[in-house]
C-alpha positions as CSV (number, residue, x, y, z in Angstrom):
1,M,-13.4,-4.7,4.5
2,N,-11.7,-7.3,2.2
3,I,-8.4,-7.5,1.3
4,E,-8.2,-5.5,-1.7
5,R,-9.7,-2.7,0.1
6,I,-7.6,-2.7,2.6
7,V,-4.4,-2.9,0.6
8,L,-6.0,0.1,-1.9
9,A,-6.6,1.7,1.9
10,F,-3.6,1.6,3.3
11,A,-1.3,2.6,-0.1
12,G,-3.6,5.9,-0.1
13,I,-2.8,6.3,3.4
14,A,0.6,5.9,3.1
15,I,1.2,7.9,0.0
16,L,-0.8,11.0,1.4
17,A,1.2,10.6,4.9
18,S,4.4,10.5,3.6
19,L,3.9,13.5,1.3
20,A,2.5,15.5,4.2
21,L,5.7,14.4,6.0
22,S,7.8,15.3,3.3
23,H,6.2,18.7,2.8
24,Y,6.3,19.5,6.5
25,H,9.1,17.7,7.9
26,N,11.8,16.3,5.3
27,P,11.7,15.6,2.1
28,Y,13.4,12.2,2.0
29,W,9.7,11.0,3.3
30,L,9.3,11.2,-0.7
31,Y,11.4,7.8,-0.9
32,F,8.9,6.2,1.4
33,T,6.3,7.7,-1.5
34,A,8.1,6.1,-4.4
35,F,8.7,2.5,-2.7
36,V,5.1,2.1,-2.0
37,G,4.4,3.3,-5.4
38,L,6.7,0.6,-7.0
39,N,5.1,-2.3,-4.8
40,L,2.1,-1.5,-6.4
41,L,3.6,-1.5,-9.7
42,Q,5.1,-4.7,-9.0
43,S,2.4,-6.4,-7.3
44,A,0.2,-5.5,-10.3
45,F,2.2,-7.7,-12.7
46,T,3.3,-10.6,-10.6
47,G,0.7,-10.6,-8.2
48,F,2.6,-10.8,-5.0
49,C,1.7,-8.6,-2.4
50,P,3.1,-8.6,0.9
51,L,0.7,-6.6,2.6
52,A,-2.3,-9.2,1.1
53,T,-0.1,-12.3,2.6
54,M,-0.1,-10.9,6.0
55,L,-3.6,-10.2,5.7
56,K,-4.5,-13.7,4.6
57,M,-2.5,-14.9,7.7
58,I,-4.5,-13.0,10.3
59,G,-7.9,-14.4,8.4
60,K,-9.4,-11.8,6.2
61,K,-11.4,-12.6,3.5
62,S,-10.6,-11.8,-0.3
63,C,-12.8,-10.8,-3.0
64,N,-12.8,-8.6,-6.3
65,A,-12.3,-4.9,-5.6
66,F,-14.2,-3.7,-8.3
């Protein structure tokens, strides 16, 4: 998998997991959902994504996701 697909998959898993945790455990998990959404929004405008930076450091390849 390339960096873009890993980032999208991680964001999707994090959002779904936090929604499930907020439903079954504690509604404060929705703050994590908001954090992931805000991070996706800021990376769309700035081009900076912390997860993508970490994946580059460990040697993952980047290419166009779509």
